[in-house]
N, CA, C and O of each residue as an XYZ file, in Angstrom:
456
protein
N     166.236     52.015   -123.928
C     166.734     52.123   -122.566
C     165.638     51.799   -121.552
O     164.451     51.971   -121.829
N     166.042     51.338   -120.398
C     165.142     51.046   -119.292
C     165.367     52.112   -118.236
O     166.472     52.240   -117.708
N     164.323     52.885   -117.919
C     164.437     53.904   -116.880
C     164.276     53.216   -115.534
O     163.365     52.409   -115.347
N     165.162     53.536   -114.598
C     165.202     52.848   -113.310
C     164.517     53.669   -112.231
O     165.158     54.405   -111.482
N     163.206     53.526   -112.170
C     162.413     54.156   -111.126
C     162.584     55.652   -111.062
O     162.666     56.328   -112.087
N     162.638     56.163   -109.853
C     162.758     57.597   -109.612
C     164.216     58.040   -109.544
O     164.503     59.178   -109.172
N     165.135     57.148   -109.902
C     166.555     57.423   -109.707
C     167.170     58.324   -110.777
O     168.327     58.720   -110.628
N     166.457     58.662   -111.837
C     166.982     59.457   -112.951
C     168.147     58.751   -113.631
O     169.034     59.401   -114.184
N     168.145     57.420   -113.591
C     169.155     56.616   -114.265
C     168.486     55.758   -115.324
O     167.303     55.433   -115.225
N     169.259     55.396   -116.336
C     168.748     54.496   -117.353
C     169.753     53.382   -117.592
O     170.961     53.572   -117.455
N     169.231     52.218   -117.951
C     170.040     51.068   -118.315
C     169.828     50.845   -119.797
O     168.691     50.789   -120.267
N     170.922     50.718   -120.536
C     170.810     50.504   -121.976
C     171.724     49.368   -122.402
O     172.690     49.040   -121.713
N     171.408     48.773   -123.543
C     172.214     47.674   -124.091
C     172.514     47.977   -125.547
O     171.645     48.415   -126.300
N     173.746     47.739   -125.923
C     174.183     47.938   -127.305
C     174.811     46.647   -127.798
O     175.499     45.947   -127.055
N     174.565     46.350   -129.049
C     175.132     45.149   -129.654
C     176.626     45.356   -129.894
O     177.029     46.286   -130.592
N     177.443     44.477   -129.306
C     178.902     44.603   -129.381
C     179.543     43.212   -129.398
O     178.849     42.196   -129.355
N     180.856     43.184   -129.461
C     181.586     41.918   -129.388
C     182.048     41.652   -127.962
O     182.904     40.796   -127.735
N     181.489     42.376   -127.005
C     181.759     42.164   -125.586
C     180.429     42.139   -124.854
O     179.397     42.490   -125.425
N     180.448     41.730   -123.607
C     179.252     41.809   -122.789
C     178.546     40.487   -122.594
O     179.164     39.423   -122.623
N     177.238     40.569   -122.395
C     176.375     39.420   -122.148
C     176.096     38.709   -123.465
O     175.542     39.306   -124.388
N     176.469     37.461   -123.555
C     176.371     36.683   -124.790
C     174.932     36.636   -125.316
O     174.020     36.242   -124.589
N     174.727     37.036   -126.572
C     173.396     37.062   -127.167
C     172.826     35.662   -127.370
O     171.611     35.477   -127.308
N     173.682     34.681   -127.609
C     173.200     33.321   -127.882
C     172.780     32.591   -126.613
O     172.198     31.510   -126.692
N     173.064     33.160   -125.451
C     172.716     32.515   -124.188
C     171.200     32.563   -123.991
O     170.586     33.617   -124.149
N     170.606     31.437   -123.649
C     169.164     31.348   -123.446
C     168.872     31.065   -121.974
O     169.096     29.946   -121.513
N     168.381     32.043   -121.233
C     168.112     31.834   -119.809
C     166.914     30.921   -119.579
O     165.955     30.924   -120.350
N     166.988     30.142   -118.506
C     165.856     29.295   -118.132
C     164.753     30.120   -117.483
O     163.574     29.791   -117.605
N     165.127     31.170   -116.807
C     164.185     32.072   -116.144
C     164.365     33.471   -116.736
O     165.425     33.775   -117.284
N     163.350     34.319   -116.633
C     163.500     35.690   -117.147
C     164.615     36.440   -116.435
O     164.929     36.167   -115.277
N     165.200     37.380   -117.141
C     166.186     38.259   -116.527
C     165.456     39.298   -115.686
O     164.323     39.672   -115.988
N     166.114     39.757   -114.635
C     165.537     40.819   -113.816
C     166.629     41.823   -113.478
O     167.817     41.499   -113.461
N     166.198     43.041   -113.211
C     167.100     44.111   -112.801
C     166.761     44.436   -111.358
O     165.610     44.722   -111.029
N     167.764     44.390   -110.505
C     167.575     44.681   -109.081
C     168.684     45.615   -108.625
O     169.722     45.744   -109.273
N     168.440     46.255   -107.505
C     169.473     47.058   -106.870
C     170.122     46.226   -105.768
O     169.592     45.189   -105.368
N     171.260     46.682   -105.287
C     172.012     45.946   -104.266
C     171.216     45.761   -102.992
O     170.495     46.652   -102.541
N     171.370     44.571   -102.425
C     170.793     44.264   -101.128
C     171.895     43.953   -100.112
O     171.698     44.084    -98.904
N     173.067     43.537   -100.629
C     174.175     43.116    -99.768
C     174.348     41.609    -99.856
O     173.369     40.869    -99.951
N     175.591     41.160    -99.824
C     175.887     39.730    -99.846
C     175.983     39.120   -101.238
O     176.114     37.902   -101.356
N     175.922     39.927   -102.296
C     175.965     39.409   -103.663
C     177.358     38.878   -103.996
O     178.366     39.398   -103.518
N     177.393     37.833   -104.823
C     178.650     37.298   -105.350
C     178.487     37.099   -106.854
O     177.374     36.946   -107.358
N     179.621     37.103   -107.562
C     179.610     36.902   -109.008
C     180.815     36.047   -109.392
O     181.909     36.230   -108.858
N     180.608     35.113   -110.322
C     181.703     34.312   -110.866
C     182.336     35.132   -111.976
O     181.746     35.328   -113.038
N     183.550     35.611   -111.714
C     184.209     36.556   -112.631
C     185.694     36.222   -112.692
O     186.362     36.119   -111.663
N     186.197     36.057   -113.900
C     187.600     35.705   -114.118
C     188.005     34.444   -113.351
O     189.091     34.364   -112.777
N     187.095     33.459   -113.360
C     187.396     32.149   -112.787
C     187.250     32.018   -111.288
O     187.544     30.959   -110.734
N     186.804     33.062   -110.618
C     186.673     33.017   -109.157
C     185.356     33.652   -108.730
O     184.845     34.559   -109.386
N     184.817     33.160   -107.620
C     183.650     33.811   -107.029
C     184.143     35.005   -106.212
O     185.018     34.872   -105.357
N     183.567     36.165   -106.491
C     183.962     37.400   -105.814
C     182.764     37.986   -105.083
O     181.637     37.919   -105.574
N     183.005     38.554   -103.924
C     181.974     39.327   -103.238
C     181.865     40.664   -103.957
O     182.864     41.343   -104.189
N     180.640     41.027   -104.304
C     180.432     42.281   -105.031
C     180.928     43.475   -104.219
O     181.473     44.423   -104.784
N     180.747     43.439   -102.923
C     181.211     44.538   -102.078
C     182.703     44.804   -102.293
O     183.120     45.955   -102.429
N     183.498     43.743   -102.323
C     184.946     43.898   -102.515
C     185.265     44.440   -103.910
O     186.143     45.290   -104.065
N     184.543     43.940   -104.932
C     184.779     44.432   -106.293
C     184.437     45.909   -106.409
O     185.170     46.670   -107.040
N     183.330     46.319   -105.805
C     182.941     47.734   -105.865
C     183.998     48.616   -105.212
O     184.257     49.731   -105.666
N     184.602     48.110   -104.148
C     185.688     48.851   -103.508
C     186.895     48.933   -104.445
O     187.494     49.998   -104.593
N     187.253     47.808   -105.078
C     188.382     47.795   -106.012
C     188.134     48.728   -107.197
O     189.051     49.402   -107.667
N     186.892     48.763   -107.675
C     186.542     49.610   -108.809
C     186.363     51.067   -108.398
O     186.134     51.929   -109.247
N     186.465     51.339   -107.129
C     186.342     52.684   -106.567
C     184.977     53.323   -106.850
O     184.880     54.514   -107.145
N     183.936     52.505   -106.752
C     182.583     53.034   -106.865
C     182.269     53.715   -105.537
O     182.349     53.073   -104.490
N     181.915     54.995   -105.554
C     181.640     55.691   -104.289
C     180.523     54.991   -103.508
O     179.524     54.574   -104.094
N     180.691     54.862   -102.190
C     179.671     54.180   -101.378
C     178.258     54.716   -101.599
O     177.300     53.942   -101.587
N     178.115     56.019   -101.800
C     176.775     56.603   -101.990
C     176.116     56.126   -103.284
O     174.890     56.167   -103.397
N     176.911     55.670   -104.268
C     176.370     55.230   -105.556
C     176.080     53.733   -105.604
O     175.362     53.275   -106.492
N     176.619     52.978   -104.678
C     176.516     51.514   -104.742
C     175.087     51.004   -104.635
O     174.741     50.011   -105.275
N     174.256     51.659   -103.844
C     172.876     51.195   -103.676
C     172.035     51.384   -104.934
O     171.003     50.730   -105.089
N     172.459     52.269   -105.833
C     171.705     52.545   -107.059
C     172.266     51.817   -108.266
O     171.781     52.011   -109.380
N     173.268     50.991   -108.070
C     173.884     50.255   -109.157
C     172.942     49.131   -109.595
O     172.655     48.236   -108.800
N     172.454     49.155   -110.841
C     171.559     48.083   -111.284
C     172.341     46.787   -111.488
O     173.452     46.794   -112.019
N     171.751     45.689   -111.064
C     172.354     44.370   -111.202
C     171.433     43.498   -112.036
O     170.217     43.520   -111.846
N     172.000     42.728   -112.960
C     171.217     41.864   -113.845
C     171.272     40.444   -113.289
O     172.345     39.879   -113.079
N     170.091     39.885   -113.059
C     169.972     38.547   -112.482
C     169.205     37.620   -113.413
O     168.384     38.055   -114.219
N     169.496     36.329   -113.279
C     168.680     35.245   -113.826
C     168.365     34.372   -112.630
O     169.241     33.682   -112.109
N     167.116     34.401   -112.194
C     166.691     33.749   -110.973
C     167.504     34.369   -109.832
O     167.394     35.574   -109.608
N     168.311     33.600   -109.107
C     169.093     34.151   -108.001
C     170.566     34.347   -108.360
O     171.374     34.684   -107.494
N     170.919     34.140   -109.626
C     172.320     34.218   -110.058
C     172.627     35.588   -110.640
O     171.974     36.032   -111.584
N     173.628     36.254   -110.071
C     174.064     37.562   -110.569
C     174.847     37.358   -111.858
O     175.873     36.678   -111.873
N     174.350     37.957   -112.946
C     174.966     37.801   -114.256
C     175.826     38.978   -114.664
O     176.851     38.801   -115.321
N     175.418     40.180   -114.282
C     176.149     41.344   -114.770
C     175.989     42.537   -113.844
O     174.953     42.744   -113.213
N     177.060     43.307   -113.794
C     177.082     44.605   -113.142
C     177.375     45.585   -114.272
O     178.539     45.802   -114.610
N     176.328     46.185   -114.869
C     176.515     47.020   -116.058
C     177.619     48.065   -115.884
O     177.676     48.798   -114.896
N     178.496     48.094   -116.899
C     179.603     49.026   -116.882
C     180.839     48.496   -116.173
O     181.894     49.130   -116.210
N     180.717     47.315   -115.513
C     181.832     46.789   -114.742
C     182.164     45.332   -115.047
O     183.319     45.025   -115.344
N     181.195     44.432   -114.984
C     181.516     43.004   -115.095
C     180.347     42.201   -115.638
O     179.182     42.536   -115.424
N     180.693     41.120   -116.355
C     179.730     40.121   -116.803
C     180.242     38.772   -116.299
O     181.422     38.459   -116.455
N     179.364     37.979   -115.698
C     179.749     36.685   -115.145
C     180.322     35.771   -116.231
O     179.870     35.789   -117.376
N     181.309     34.985   -115.859
C     181.995     34.095   -116.803
C     181.051     33.235   -117.657
O     181.238     33.181   -118.873
N     180.044     32.559   -117.075
C     179.236     31.646   -117.891
C     178.435     32.312   -119.019
O     178.013     31.637   -119.958
N     178.227     33.619   -118.931
C     177.397     34.297   -119.936
C     178.142     35.391   -120.692
O     177.534     36.128   -121.468
N     179.444     35.504   -120.476
C     180.244     36.535   -121.140
C     180.597     36.106   -122.561
O     180.859     34.928   -122.806
N     180.606     37.041   -123.488
C     180.999     36.792   -124.869
C     182.436     36.282   -124.896
O     183.309     36.811   -124.210
N     182.664     35.251   -125.694
C     184.021     34.717   -125.862
C     184.334     34.646   -127.348
O     183.441     34.477   -128.177
N     185.605     34.777   -127.669
C     186.038     34.666   -129.068
C     185.421     35.741   -129.935
O     185.467     36.927   -129.609
N     184.835     35.306   -131.058
C     184.265     36.267   -132.005
C     182.745     36.364   -131.879
O     182.064     36.702   -132.847
N     182.210     36.072   -130.695
C     180.766     36.121   -130.478
C     180.220     37.531   -130.446
O     180.969     38.508   -130.434
N     178.905     37.620   -130.432
C     178.199     38.905   -130.361
C     177.451     38.946   -129.038
O     176.889     37.942   -128.599
N     177.448     40.118   -128.407
C     176.781     40.242   -127.119
C     176.117     41.584   -126.933
O     176.121     42.445   -127.812
N     175.545     41.727   -125.750
C     174.928     42.980   -125.336
C     175.849     43.647   -124.332
O     176.091     43.106   -123.254
N     176.363     44.818   -124.678
C     177.167     45.587   -123.744
C     176.208     46.451   -122.938
O     175.530     47.317   -123.492
N     176.153     46.218   -121.640
C     175.210     46.907   -120.769
C     175.870     48.134   -120.156
O     177.005     48.075   -119.683
N     175.145     49.237   -120.171
C     175.648     50.491   -119.618
C     174.543     51.141   -118.813
O     173.360     50.948   -119.094
N     174.927     51.902   -117.826
C     173.938     52.672   -117.086
C     174.489     54.054   -116.832
O     175.701     54.255   -116.758
N     173.578     55.008   -116.699
C     173.993     56.374   -116.476
C     172.791     57.294   -116.372
O     171.650     56.832   -116.364
N     173.039     58.577   -116.293
C     171.946     59.546   -116.184
C     171.031     59.487   -117.409
O     171.470     59.180   -118.517
N     169.780     59.783   -117.189
C     168.812     59.843   -118.280
C     169.181     61.011   -119.176
O     169.403     62.125   -118.703
N     169.244     60.745   -120.476
C     169.567     61.815   -121.421
C     168.300     62.616   -121.721
O     167.199     62.076   -121.613
N     168.431     63.896   -122.096
C     167.253     64.702   -122.437
C     166.431     64.049   -123.546
O     165.203     64.135   -123.524
N     167.071     63.405   -124.505
C     166.362     62.738   -125.589
C     165.462     61.636   -125.056
O     164.329     61.497   -125.515
N     165.942     60.842   -124.089
C     165.162     59.771   -123.480
C     163.994     60.336   -122.703
O     162.891     59.794   -122.773
N     164.209     61.426   -121.953
C     163.133     62.041   -121.194
C     162.015     62.488   -122.116
O     160.839     62.301   -121.805
N     162.374     63.080   -123.255
C     161.359     63.514   -124.212
C     160.560     62.337   -124.745
O     159.345     62.446   -124.911
N     161.214     61.214   -125.016
C     160.517     60.040   -125.535
C     159.616     59.434   -124.494
O     158.556     58.909   -124.835
N     160.005     59.489   -123.215
C     159.221     58.879   -122.153
C     157.879     59.565   -121.944
O     156.929     58.924   -121.494
N     157.779     60.845   -122.258
C     156.534     61.575   -122.057
C     155.561     61.431   -123.198
O     154.423     61.885   -123.079
N     155.957     60.814   -124.309
C     155.075     60.738   -125.476
C     154.099     59.605   -125.379
O     153.288     59.410   -126.284
């Protein structure tokens, strides 16, 4: 898991048949960022404003600023727990990384101090 600063949140990835396609090779390193505003994602064949999607998904406004976003250069690839952009989403019988975020578990906290 990746601990996200002082937020007491962690980002984790599990190997699944959904999520970010494992065979995809990015030209630039992936990065994790928090919302700045104005983000868009290509999802289900259309470009969507992230703000509108967060409203549809009923993410509380107070939580939106702490939502980790996965980028490749300036392209938003994934909103862990909600969406993966079309060009990098697992299709058919592929294998991918299912990204999740949530509170740091006590087990993770213990490992972080060692």
